[in-house]
VOPAGU-2260 file (C-alpha; in pm, 1 decimal, decimal comma):
REM VOPAGU-2260
SITE   aa  ch    i         X         Y         Z
SITE  MET   A    0   10053,9    7608,5   11337,5
SITE  SER   A    1   10333,1    7502,1   11116,4
SITE  ASP   A    2   10661,8    7667,0   11131,4
SITE  GLU   A    3   10555,9    7863,3   10804,3
SITE  VAL   A    4   10363,7    8179,4   10899,2
SITE  ARG   A    5   10111,5    8281,5   10637,9
SITE  VAL   A    6   10133,4    8672,0   10621,2
SITE  GLY   A    7    9846,8    8866,7   10457,6
SITE  VAL   A    8    9924,3    9216,5   10321,0
SITE  LEU   A    9    9587,4    9410,3   10289,5
SITE  SER   A   10    9631,3    9651,4   10000,6
SITE  LEU   A   11    9384,3    9723,0    9720,5
SITE  HIS   A   12    9605,5    9921,9    9516,0
SITE  ASN   A   13    9945,2    9852,9    9335,7
SITE  SER   A   14   10186,9    9983,1    9596,3
SITE  LYS   A   15   10555,8    9944,3    9572,9
SITE  GLU   A   16   10565,2    9920,8    9951,3
SITE  THR   A   17   10316,7    9626,7    9941,8
SITE  LYS   A   18   10527,2    9440,6    9679,5
SITE  ALA   A   19   10837,0    9503,0    9897,9
SITE  ILE   A   20   10660,8    9358,5   10221,3
SITE  CYS   A   21   10549,0    9051,4   10023,5
SITE  ASN   A   22   10900,9    8994,6    9876,1
SITE  ALA   A   23   11042,1    9037,1   10232,0
SITE  VAL   A   24   10814,5    8780,1   10374,5
SITE  ALA   A   25   10891,4    8518,9   10106,2
SITE  ASP   A   26   11276,3    8594,3   10157,4
SITE  LEU   A   27   11252,7    8539,2   10526,8
SITE  GLY   A   28   11119,2    8186,2   10450,9
SITE  HIS   A   29   10744,8    8241,2   10517,0
SITE  ARG   A   30   10434,2    8259,1   10288,9
SITE  PRO   A   31   10303,3    8602,4   10178,5
SITE  ARG   A   32    9947,3    8661,8   10048,9
SITE  TRP   A   33    9852,7    8989,1    9890,6
SITE  LEU   A   34    9492,5    9045,6    9993,0
SITE  ARG   A   35    9308,1    9241,8    9721,1
SITE  ALA   A   36    8958,7    9274,6    9587,8
SITE  GLU   A   37    9031,6    8988,6    9346,9
SITE  ASN   A   38    9089,6    8716,1    9615,4
SITE  LEU   A   39    8961,8    8858,5    9952,3
SITE  ALA   A   40    8657,3    8696,7   10108,8
SITE  LEU   A   41    8515,4    8755,4   10454,8
SITE  THR   A   42    8226,8    8539,7   10612,3
SITE  ALA   A   43    8059,5    8571,2   10956,6
SITE  THR   A   44    7831,4    8285,4   11060,4
SITE  ALA   A   45    7723,0    8127,0   11381,8
SITE  GLY   A   46    8067,5    7945,3   11401,4
SITE  GLY   A   47    8260,1    8281,3   11376,9
SITE  ALA   A   48    8434,5    8493,5   11131,1
SITE  ASP   A   49    8641,4    8350,5   10843,9
SITE  LEU   A   50    8899,1    8512,3   10613,7
SITE  LEU   A   51    9011,7    8383,6   10286,4
SITE  PRO   A   52    9281,5    8349,4   10184,2
SITE  ASP   A   53    9364,5    8179,1   10503,1
SITE  VAL   A   54    9627,9    8374,6   10687,1
SITE  ASP   A   55    9782,5    8396,8   11035,0
SITE  VAL   A   56    9838,6    8757,8   11049,8
SITE  VAL   A   57    9757,5    9081,2   10834,6
SITE  VAL   A   58    9964,8    9383,9   10755,7
SITE  ASN   A   59    9727,7    9679,7   10702,1
SITE  ARG   A   60    9858,4    9886,3   10409,1
SITE  LEU   A   61    9524,3   10061,1   10303,2
SITE  LEU   A   62    9591,3   10420,6   10195,1
SITE  LEU   A   63    9304,5   10590,9   10374,4
SITE  PRO   A   64    9386,7   10952,0   10263,3
SITE  SER   A   65    9360,4   10835,6    9899,5
SITE  THR   A   66    9040,5   10612,7    9964,2
SITE  GLU   A   67    8712,0   10735,8    9824,9
SITE  ARG   A   68    8522,3   10571,7   10124,4
SITE  PRO   A   69    8768,0   10580,6   10425,9
SITE  LEU   A   70    8496,6   10467,3   10670,7
SITE  THR   A   71    8431,8   10156,8   10459,6
SITE  ALA   A   72    8816,3   10083,3   10443,7
SITE  LEU   A   73    8839,6   10106,3   10821,1
SITE  GLY   A   74    8537,0    9870,9   10857,3
SITE  LEU   A   75    8721,9    9629,1   10642,6
SITE  VAL   A   76    9028,2    9640,6   10860,3
SITE  SER   A   77    8819,7    9602,2   11170,8
SITE  ALA   A   78    8632,4    9299,7   11012,6
SITE  VAL   A   79    8956,8    9119,9   10931,3
SITE  ALA   A   80    9076,3    9191,2   11287,8
SITE  ALA   A   81    8773,2    9001,0   11417,9
SITE  GLY   A   82    8964,2    8666,9   11375,7
SITE  THR   A   83    9316,4    8763,7   11274,1
SITE  PRO   A   84    9586,8    8973,3   11438,0
SITE  VAL   A   85    9640,5    9296,0   11247,4
SITE  VAL   A   86    9949,6    9508,0   11222,6
SITE  ASN   A   87    9817,7    9879,0   11244,1
SITE  PRO   A   88    9467,2    9821,7   11367,3
SITE  ALA   A   89    9165,6   10020,1   11247,8
SITE  GLU   A   90    9118,1   10233,2   11553,5
SITE  ALA   A   91    9477,6   10353,8   11569,5
SITE  VAL   A   92    9478,1   10406,2   11197,7
SITE  ALA   A   93    9170,0   10619,6   11214,9
SITE  THR   A   94    9320,8   10837,0   11490,9
SITE  ALA   A   95    9649,4   10885,1   11315,7
SITE  THR   A   96    9500,9   10957,1   10981,6
SITE  HIS   A   97    9294,7   11246,7   11107,0
SITE  LYS   A   98    9551,7   11509,9   11157,1
SITE  PHE   A   99    9383,7   11701,5   11450,4
SITE  ALA   A  100    9268,8   11372,4   11616,3
SITE  ALA   A  101    9638,8   11272,5   11621,4
SITE  ALA   A  102    9755,3   11607,0   11747,4
SITE  ALA   A  103    9489,9   11593,8   12014,4
SITE  HIS   A  104    9584,8   11265,5   12146,4
SITE  LEU   A  105    9954,8   11348,4   12137,5
SITE  ALA   A  106    9900,0   11675,3   12321,2
SITE  GLU   A  107    9685,7   11503,0   12585,8
SITE  ALA   A  108    9964,0   11262,6   12641,4
SITE  GLY   A  109   10203,4   11547,4   12693,8
SITE  HIS   A  110   10398,0   11527,6   12364,9
SITE  PRO   A  111   10489,3   11859,9   12202,9
SITE  VAL   A  112   10285,3   11956,6   11891,4
SITE  PRO   A  113   10236,4   12291,7   11706,8
SITE  ALA   A  114    9941,7   12493,0   11835,8
SITE  THR   A  115    9650,8   12376,0   11617,5
SITE  ALA   A  116    9274,6   12455,9   11597,3
SITE  LEU   A  117    9004,8   12275,0   11411,6
SITE  ARG   A  118    8675,8   12435,9   11304,9
SITE  ILE   A  119    8385,8   12314,4   11079,8
SITE  GLY   A  120    8256,7   12541,6   10802,0
SITE  ALA   A  121    8363,1   12865,1   10642,8
SITE  ASN   A  122    8224,0   13099,0   10916,6
SITE  ARG   A  123    8403,5   12914,3   11199,0
SITE  ILE   A  124    8734,8   12882,9   11025,0
SITE  GLU   A  125    8725,3   13249,4   10953,0
SITE  GLU   A  126    8719,0   13316,6   11344,2
SITE  LEU   A  127    9079,2   13202,2   11352,3
SITE  ALA   A  128    9189,3   13467,7   11088,8
SITE  VAL   A  129    9018,4   13764,2   11278,3
SITE  PRO   A  130    9233,6   13921,8   11553,7
SITE  ALA   A  131    9077,7   13859,6   11886,1
SITE  ASP   A  132    9046,0   14234,4   11979,3
SITE  GLU   A  133    8838,3   14299,0   11655,8
SITE  ALA   A  134    8597,0   13991,9   11698,5
SITE  ASP   A  135    8236,8   14078,6   11756,2
SITE  ARG   A  136    8202,3   13803,2   11999,1
SITE  ASP   A  137    8405,4   13665,5   12284,3
SITE  PRO   A  138    8721,0   13485,5   12150,3
SITE  PRO   A  139    8738,9   13124,3   12176,6
SITE  ALA   A  140    8930,2   12965,0   12468,1
SITE  PHE   A  141    9207,3   12884,2   12218,2
SITE  SER   A  142    9262,5   13098,6   11907,5
SITE  LEU   A  143    9548,1   13145,8   11647,6
SITE  ALA   A  144    9410,6   13483,8   11563,5
SITE  THR   A  145    9643,5   13659,4   11816,2
SITE  SER   A  146    9950,8   13508,8   11647,4
SITE  ALA   A  147   10122,5   13749,1   11425,7
SITE  GLY   A  148   10325,6   13485,9   11251,6
SITE  THR   A  149   10271,6   13269,7   10937,1
SITE  ARG   A  150   10031,1   12987,3   10981,5
SITE  VAL   A  151    9946,6   12654,7   10799,6
SITE  PHE   A  152    9600,2   12552,3   10662,3
SITE  LYS   A  153    9536,5   12174,4   10633,3
SITE  HIS   A  154    9239,1   11943,8   10568,3
SITE  PRO   A  155    9221,8   11686,8   10845,6
SITE  VAL   A  156    9282,5   11402,8   10599,3
SITE  GLY   A  157    9532,2   11430,6   10311,8
SITE  THR   A  158    9870,3   11299,5   10178,2
SITE  HIS   A  159   10174,4   11451,7   10018,8
SITE  GLY   A  160   10086,7   11795,0   10146,7
SITE  ASP   A  161    9774,6   11807,2    9920,4
SITE  ALA   A  162    9553,5   12119,4    9983,7
SITE  THR   A  163    9798,2   12250,9   10248,5
SITE  ARG   A  164    9885,1   12616,9   10215,1
SITE  LEU   A  165   10057,1   12890,6   10409,5
SITE  LEU   A  166    9847,2   13179,6   10544,6
SITE  ASN   A  167   10038,4   13505,6   10585,9
SITE  PRO   A  168    9926,4   13742,5   10878,2
SITE  GLY   A  169    9598,3   13888,5   10805,5
SITE  GLY   A  170    9532,7   13640,6   10519,0
SITE  ASP   A  171    9199,9   13471,2   10461,1
SITE  ALA   A  172    9151,3   13104,4   10527,1
SITE  PRO   A  173    9046,9   12891,1   10221,5
SITE  GLN   A  174    8682,3   12836,2   10148,2
SITE  LEU   A  175    8506,2   12536,4   10329,2
SITE  ARG   A  176    8172,9   12369,4   10264,6
SITE  SER   A  177    7918,3   12387,5   10546,9
SITE  GLU   A  178    8017,5   12049,2   10712,1
SITE  ALA   A  179    8386,4   12038,2   10602,6
SITE  GLN   A  180    8655,0   12052,7   10866,4
SITE  GLY   A  181    8965,2   12271,8   10843,7
SITE  LEU   A  182    9283,1   12306,7   11059,9
SITE  ILE   A  183    9502,5   12600,2   11122,3
SITE  GLN   A  184    9828,2   12551,1   11271,7
SITE  GLU   A  185   10108,9   12762,9   11384,8
SITE  LEU   A  186   10403,3   12746,5   11149,7
SITE  VAL   A  187   10703,1   12635,3   11375,3
SITE  GLU   A  188   10988,6   12883,3   11369,3
SITE  THR   A  189   11309,8   12687,0   11314,1
SITE  PRO   A  190   11665,7   12767,1   11381,6
SITE  ALA   A  191   11791,1   12653,2   11033,8
SITE  ASP   A  192   11749,6   12838,1   10708,3
SITE  GLY   A  193   11485,1   12706,3   10471,5
SITE  HIS   A  194   11220,9   12442,4   10548,4
SITE  GLU   A  195   11326,1   12103,4   10674,6
SITE  ASP   A  196   11195,9   11831,2   10912,1
SITE  VAL   A  197   11283,9   11481,5   11022,3
SITE  ARG   A  198   11112,4   11154,0   10951,0
SITE  VAL   A  199   11176,0   10876,0   11197,9
SITE  TYR   A  200   11066,6   10521,1   11095,3
SITE  VAL   A  201   10938,4   10319,2   11382,2
SITE  VAL   A  202   10851,4    9936,7   11358,3
SITE  GLY   A  203   10741,2    9738,7   11650,7
SITE  GLY   A  204   10848,1    9994,1   11896,3
SITE  GLU   A  205   11203,7   10028,6   11766,6
SITE  VAL   A  206   11345,6   10310,5   11548,4
SITE  ILE   A  207   11492,8   10147,6   11233,6
SITE  GLY   A  208   11626,8   10485,4   11095,1
SITE  ALA   A  209   11569,3   10854,5   11036,2
SITE  MET   A  210   11613,0   11100,7   10758,2
SITE  ARG   A  211   11610,8   11487,3   10715,5
SITE  ARG   A  212   11364,4   11601,0   10448,5
SITE  HIS   A  213   11449,6   11953,5   10281,7
SITE  ALA   A  214   11181,9   12134,9   10077,2
SITE  PRO   A  215   11266,5   12220,1    9718,4
SITE  ASP   A  216   11358,2   12575,4    9629,3
SITE  ASP   A  217   11025,2   12663,9    9497,2
SITE  ASP   A  218   10815,5   12521,1    9775,4
SITE  TRP   A  219   10795,6   12511,5   10166,6
SITE  ARG   A  220   10668,6   12144,9   10198,6
SITE  THR   A  221   10920,6   11877,2   10250,0
SITE  ASN   A  222   10727,7   11583,1   10100,8
SITE  VAL   A  223   10942,2   11358,6    9874,3
SITE  ALA   A  224   10647,8   11328,8    9642,4
SITE  ARG   A  225   10680,0   11721,7    9596,0
SITE  GLY   A  226   11045,8   11709,2    9531,4
SITE  GLY   A  227   11175,4   11725,3    9877,8
SITE  ARG   A  228   11553,6   11630,2    9919,9
SITE  VAL   A  229   11647,3   11376,0   10179,5
SITE  ARG   A  230   11961,0   11265,1   10364,9
SITE  ALA   A  231   12046,5   11026,1   10647,6
SITE  ALA   A  232   11990,7   11157,9   11003,6
SITE  THR   A  233   11977,0   10855,7   11235,5
SITE  GLU   A  234   12322,3   10906,1   11397,9
SITE  ALA   A  235   12311,0   11274,9   11412,5
SITE  LEU   A  236   11971,4   11306,7   11601,8
SITE  PRO   A  237   11962,0   11348,2   11972,7
SITE  ASP   A  238   11812,5   11053,4   12165,3
SITE  GLU   A  239   11511,0   11269,1   12273,7
SITE  VAL   A  240   11396,4   11283,6   11908,3
SITE  LEU   A  241   11405,4   10906,9   11861,0
SITE  GLU   A  242   11235,6   10859,0   12195,6
SITE  LEU   A  243   10966,7   11113,3   12096,2
SITE  ALA   A  244   10908,4   10919,5   11774,0
SITE  ARG   A  245   10865,4   10592,8   11964,9
SITE  ASP   A  246   10639,8   10758,0   12222,1
SITE  ALA   A  247   10417,6   10920,3   11951,0
SITE  THR   A  248   10376,2   10588,4   11769,6
SITE  ASP   A  249   10289,2   10411,2   12100,6
SITE  THR   A  250   10040,2   10676,1   12211,4
SITE  LEU   A  251    9845,3   10640,1   11890,4
SITE  GLY   A  252    9847,4   10264,9   11916,6
SITE  LEU   A  253   10028,6   10198,1   11587,6
SITE  ASP   A  254   10276,7    9929,8   11530,8
SITE  VAL   A  255   10444,3   10093,9   11225,9
SITE  ALA   A  256   10457,4   10468,6   11152,9
SITE  GLY   A  257   10673,9   10735,8   10991,1
SITE  VAL   A  258   10677,9   11010,3   11247,0
SITE  ASP   A  259   10744,5   11361,0   11108,1
SITE  ILE   A  260   10919,9   11589,9   11373,7
SITE  ILE   A  261   11048,7   11943,2   11336,1
SITE  GLU   A  262   11303,8   12127,8   11537,5
SITE  GLY   A  263   11175,9   12465,1   11661,9
SITE  VAL   A  264   11373,5   12734,2   11822,8
SITE  ASP   A  265   11242,5   12614,8   12168,8
SITE  GLY   A  266   11248,7   12244,3   12112,1
SITE  TRP   A  267   11114,5   11961,8   11893,9
SITE  TYR   A  268   10747,3   11907,9   11785,5
SITE  VAL   A  269   10557,0   11622,9   11629,9
SITE  LEU   A  270   10406,7   11731,0   11302,0
SITE  GLU   A  271   10229,8   11415,8   11181,1
SITE  VAL   A  272   10228,3   11042,2   11235,5
SITE  ASN   A  273   10198,8   10859,6   10901,0
SITE  VAL   A  274   10049,4   10516,7   10883,0
SITE  THR   A  275   10160,4   10417,6   10542,2
SITE  ALA   A  276   10486,0   10617,9   10506,6
SITE  GLY   A  277   10659,9   10545,5   10174,0
SITE  PHE   A  278   10977,4   10341,4   10149,4
SITE  LYS   A  279   11179,9   10485,0    9849,8
SITE  GLY   A  280   11273,7   10830,5    9981,0
SITE  PHE   A  281   11357,9   10671,6   10321,8
SITE  PHE   A  282   11563,0   10390,5   10147,0
SITE  ASP   A  283   11753,2   10652,5    9924,3
SITE  ALA   A  284   11843,7   10853,9   10229,6
SITE  THR   A  285   11933,8   10575,8   10477,6
SITE  GLY   A  286   11999,9   10266,1   10275,6
SITE  ILE   A  287   11746,2   10094,0   10495,2
SITE  SER   A  288   11437,9    9922,8   10366,0
SITE  PRO   A  289   11152,2    9908,6   10623,2
SITE  ALA   A  290   11000,7    9606,5   10442,6
SITE  PRO   A  291   11198,9    9335,4   10613,5
SITE  HIS   A  292   11146,2    9494,6   10952,0
SITE  ILE   A  293   10767,8    9506,5   10890,9
SITE  ALA   A  294   10763,9    9149,7   10775,5
SITE  LYS   A  295   10970,1    9040,6   11078,3
SITE  LEU   A  296   10706,8    9204,0   11308,8
SITE  ALA   A  297   10414,3    9040,8   11133,5
SITE  ILE   A  298   10576,4    8698,6   11137,0
SITE  GLU   A  299   10665,1    8719,2   11503,0
SITE  ARG   A  300   10319,5    8856,4   11587,3
SITE  ALA   A  301   10188,4    8525,6   11454,2
SITE  GLY   A  302   10434,1    8319,6   11647,9
SITE  GLY   A  303   10688,4    8263,0   11374,4
SITE  VAL   A  304   11068,3    8280,3   11407,4
SITE  VAL   A  305   11290,9    8510,0   11202,3
SITE  GLU   A  306   11665,5    8540,5   11197,6
SITE  PRO   A  307   11776,5    8909,4   11284,8
SITE  GLU   A  308   12080,0    8871,9   11070,6
SITE  ARG   A  309   11870,1    8783,1   10771,0
SITE  VAL   A  310   11651,6    9091,1   10833,2
SITE  ALA   A  311   11956,5    9324,5   10848,0
SITE  GLU   A  312   12077,3    9160,9   10522,6
SITE  LEU   A  313   11750,9    9202,9   10341,9
SITE  ALA   A  314   11717,5    9560,9   10466,3
SITE  THR   A  315   12013,3    9664,9   10263,6
SITE  ARG   A  316   11816,5    9647,8    9945,6
SITE  LEU   A  317   11461,7    9762,2    9835,9
SITE  ASP   A  318   11297,9    9486,6    9640,9
SITE  ASP   A  319   10974,7    9616,5    9515,8
SITE  SER   A  320   10937,0    9395,8    9211,5
SITE  VAL   A  321   10621,1    9229,2    9146,4
SITE  PRO   A  322   10582,0    8945,2    9387,5
SITE  ALA   A  323   10490,8    8589,5    9297,0
SITE  CYS   A  324   10192,7    8611,3    9534,8
SITE  LYS   A  325   10014,7    8895,4    9346,2
SITE  PRO   A  326    9662,7    8773,9    9254,3
SITE  ASP   A  327    9573,3    8747,5    8882,1
SITE  LEU   A  328    9399,8    9079,0    8827,3
SITE  ASP   A  329    9302,9    8990,6    8462,6
SITE  ARG   A  330    8968,6    8818,2    8497,5
SITE  SER   A  331    8927,4    8765,0    8128,9
SITE  PRO   A  332    8712,2    8490,3    7987,4
SITE  GLU   A  333    8877,5    8167,0    7904,4
SITE  PRO   A  334    8922,8    8117,3    7524,1
SITE  GLU   A  335    8626,3    7886,1    7481,3
SITE  GLN   A  336    8409,7    8140,8    7659,1
SITE  ALA   A  337    8548,7    8462,8    7490,3
SITE  VAL   A  338    8294,1    8462,7    7205,9
SITE  ILE   A  339    7993,7    8685,2    7189,8
SITE  GLY   A  340    7741,4    8765,9    6918,1
SITE  TYR   A  341    7671,4    9107,2    6766,8
SITE  THR   A  342    7391,3    9117,4    7026,5
SITE  GLU   A  343    7440,6    8980,9    7374,5
SITE  GLU   A  344    7246,2    8965,8    7683,8
SITE  VAL   A  345    7433,2    9166,1    7964,5
SITE  ARG   A  346    7370,0    9282,3    8328,0
SITE  ILE   A  347    7430,2    9646,1    8408,1
SITE  ALA   A  348    7483,4    9720,4    8759,6
SITE  GLY   A  349    7505,4   10066,2    8940,0
SITE  ASN   A  350    7464,0   10188,4    9284,8
SITE  ASP   A  351    7095,8   10136,3    9309,7
SITE  GLY   A  352    7048,8    9796,6    9139,0
SITE  ALA   A  353    7105,3    9608,6    8824,9
SITE  LYS   A  354    6904,3    9531,5    8501,7
SITE  THR   A  355    6953,1    9272,1    8234,7
SITE  VAL   A  356    6919,1    9397,6    7874,9
SITE  VAL   A  357    7033,5    9299,2    7525,1
SITE  ALA   A  358    7345,7    9497,5    7416,2
SITE  LYS   A  359    7498,0    9552,3    7065,1
SITE  ALA   A  360    7870,7    9490,7    7001,4
SITE  ASP   A  361    8045,9    9768,2    6808,0
SITE  THR   A  362    8420,4    9734,3    6753,6
SITE  GLY   A  363    8431,7   10083,9    6603,2
SITE  ALA   A  364    8335,4   10234,9    6939,7
SITE  THR   A  365    8620,7   10314,2    7190,7
SITE  ARG   A  366    8402,1   10312,9    7497,2
SITE  THR   A  367    8087,2   10137,9    7604,2
SITE  SER   A  368    7785,6   10349,6    7605,8
SITE  ILE   A  369    7449,0   10305,0    7808,7
SITE  ASP   A  370    7102,7   10483,4    7778,6
SITE  LEU   A  371    7024,2   10771,1    7997,2
SITE  GLU   A  372    6718,6   10619,4    8146,3
SITE  LEU   A  373    6898,3   10289,3    8216,6
SITE  ALA   A  374    7165,6   10480,8    8390,9
SITE  GLY   A  375    6902,8   10640,1    8624,4
SITE  GLU   A  376    6738,4   10316,3    8688,4
SITE  VAL   A  377    7047,1   10132,1    8814,5
SITE  GLY   A  378    7192,9   10439,6    8972,6
SITE  ALA   A  379    7506,9   10470,7    8768,7
SITE  GLY   A  380    7753,3   10719,6    8907,6
SITE  PRO   A  381    7910,7   10931,4    9025,0
SITE  ILE   A  382    7998,9   11132,1    8715,3
SITE  LEU   A  383    8376,6   11102,9    8670,6
SITE  ASP   A  384    8423,5   11323,3    8359,7
SITE  THR   A  385    8266,5   11462,2    8057,1
SITE  LYS   A  386    8400,0   11358,2    7705,5
SITE  GLU   A  387    8336,1   11478,5    7362,2
SITE  VAL   A  388    8209,2   11179,3    7149,6
SITE  LYS   A  389    8173,2   11202,2    6774,7
SITE  GLY   A  390    7907,3   11005,8    6589,3
SITE  GLY   A  391    7861,3   11074,3    6225,2
SITE  ASP   A  392    7839,3   11440,3    6185,4
SITE  ASP   A  393    7752,0   11497,3    6539,8
SITE  SER   A  394    7985,4   11569,7    6837,6
SITE  SER   A  395    7844,6   11615,6    7182,2
SITE  PRO   A  396    7972,0   11593,7    7547,1
SITE  ARG   A  397    7873,9   11292,3    7726,5
SITE  PRO   A  398    7906,7   11230,3    8106,1
SITE  ILE   A  399    8137,7   10923,3    8202,8
SITE  VAL   A  400    8015,3   10716,9    8489,0
SITE  PRO   A  401    8137,2   10384,1    8643,9
SITE  VAL   A  402    7919,8   10058,8    8604,4
SITE  ASP   A  403    7971,5    9679,2    8621,4
SITE  VAL   A  404    7888,5    9503,9    8296,0
SITE  ARG   A  405    7846,2    9127,5    8331,1
SITE  ILE   A  406    7869,0    8908,1    8040,3
SITE  GLY   A  407    7802,2    8544,1    8113,4
SITE  ASP   A  408    8017,2    8460,7    8416,8
SITE  TYR   A  409    8250,8    8766,6    8398,1
SITE  THR   A  410    8208,4    9111,7    8542,5
SITE  HIS   A  411    8390,9    9401,4    8384,6
SITE  GLN   A  412    8423,1    9740,6    8574,7
SITE  LEU   A  413    8401,8   10002,2    8318,8
SITE  GLU   A  414    8367,9   10373,7    8283,3
SITE  VAL   A  415    8098,1   10423,6    8026,8
SITE  ASN   A  416    7951,7   10723,6    7843,5
SITE  VAL   A  417    7576,2   10802,9    7894,6
SITE  ARG   A  418    7349,7   10931,3    7626,0
SITE  ASP   A  419    6982,1   10926,6    7524,3
SITE  ARG   A  420    6949,0   10600,5    7323,5
SITE  SER   A  421    6570,8   10587,1    7313,1
SITE  HIS   A  422    6571,0   10635,7    6943,0
SITE  LEU   A  423    6827,7   10356,5    6884,8
SITE  SER   A  424    6761,1    9978,3    6883,8
SITE  HIS   A  425    6961,2    9894,8    7201,7
SITE  ASP   A  426    7010,5   10059,8    7538,8
SITE  VAL   A  427    7371,8    9940,1    7565,1
SITE  LEU   A  428    7638,4    9963,5    7293,6
SITE  LEU   A  429    7952,1    9745,4    7388,2
SITE  GLY   A  430    8285,1    9911,3    7291,7
SITE  ARG   A  431    8634,9    9806,7    7269,0
SITE  ASP   A  432    8700,1    9860,5    7628,9
SITE  VAL   A  433    8515,7    9535,2    7683,4
SITE  LEU   A  434    8517,8    9381,5    7351,0
SITE  GLU   A  435    8902,5    9339,9    7363,7
SITE  HIS   A  436    8844,3    9043,5    7585,5
SITE  TYR   A  437    8616,2    8867,9    7324,0
SITE  SER   A  438    8583,7    8759,3    6968,1
SITE  VAL   A  439    8268,7    8894,7    6809,4
SITE  ARG   A  440    8070,4    8668,8    6565,8
SITE  VAL   A  441    7878,7    8943,6    6377,8
SITE  ARG   A  442    7616,4    8707,8    6234,9
SITE  HIS   A  443    7510,0    8564,5    6572,0
SITE  GLY   A  444    7288,2    8715,0    6837,3
SITE  VAL   A  445    7062,7    8650,7    7126,0
SITE  ALA   A  446    6761,1    8431,8    7046,7
SITE  ASP   A  447    6493,8    8705,6    7105,7
SITE  ASP   A  448    6670,9    8960,0    6888,6
SITE  THR   A  449    6476,0    8970,0    6570,5
SITE  LYS   A  450    6758,3    9158,0    6370,7
SITE  GLU   A  451    6945,8    8916,5    6157,1
SITE  ASP   A  452    7175,3    9152,7    5959,0
SITE  SER   A  453    7529,3    9230,1    6072,7
SITE  TYR   A  454    7566,1    9508,6    6335,4
SITE  TYR   A  455    7780,4    9704,7    6078,8
SITE  ALA   A  456    7472,2    9769,0    5870,2
SITE  ARG   A  457    7227,5    9850,8    6148,4
SITE  GLU   A  458    7371,9   10154,8    6324,0
SITE  GLN   A  459    7659,8   10389,2    6265,2
SITE  PRO   A  460    7982,5   10326,8    6460,5
SITE  ASN   A  461    8053,4   10548,9    6759,3
SITE  GLU   A  462    7699,4   10589,5    6832,3
């Protein structure tokens, strides 16, 4: 290996934290690579597992709580780890992201956590809301029903306090689907007025700083994304709190974590361990950017060398500008290829397959439209929304679904509307959402299209 370490940052979204880590790697004299859908390639052969772009270590920054398919995302991290060291590996991330799994592992290791119970389905979660002496069955071995205090309902996976709510004594738990999991947790009684907790940032087994988070006046949640106020707390916290944060991170097998800890009347408790804790609120409170510390950990994990003084210097600013290593996200056709006719052969792909059809271009249509039967054939979906679409004197709601539309060598990921086009000449109408990448030659079309007149004359715009 050369002296330069190639650090991949695995992040499929436009995260400021990802940008900051990439910039920090470059500022430390090494080579960052932002691993995204646009440039990531994995191959497994008899010779082993290969990852492109070629990197020496990967920092995992996938946002599982916000990911539509978290198991698929975890599998991706695990696949990357087959041949490359990973900061925050898949198994540790899975445990920490599931709030009850994290609490269970921490409790088993002897770390203090608020009393928490998990049930599956509406009937089981209601068990925790019925006082034990009123239940028509033997009470469970552990129940919060005997608690007279306020409790907290949570989903096992979530971020920014989403879907988290307070349950007053005697209150009903929120509705759950038959296989959905729900958590009910005791609300920790604190010695201070108002709602506040502490976030301790741990990188590579070391505490880089801590902040206190205060809930806004109209909420009880301290999340910065919900308006929580922050202030520095590193020097004011007792050593036991910093040690608890380090131990919790280590127990869950994480390399990087933001550990949320609350002070109760009888001691300190670990609330959650966040795998992809944000930088901005922490930097605003402490003046410390986690990015250079994470970059240093990754570089050294791959055998590289970093000057500690340089890390300390870079940590005094948060550089989340767009890094030079960001892949080109605009996969638009080259100018010589960016010309299509008023009819064009396109490939429509959904969840169940793909089909090649002749589409018609219409610069008067805002959004691409596909036929209802075609949508069913390729398995277009899920339905993302419903939009009113006007066509002539008619206005009708149409479902919006995601599909891939391939024109020549380029695939466009679109959200198209679906309608019955069986009475129209083409199953697909290309709108400006895709035509913005092309010049349309209205008197040219595919060879097997017998229509020779301009598409302006054949069908009404916005059909």
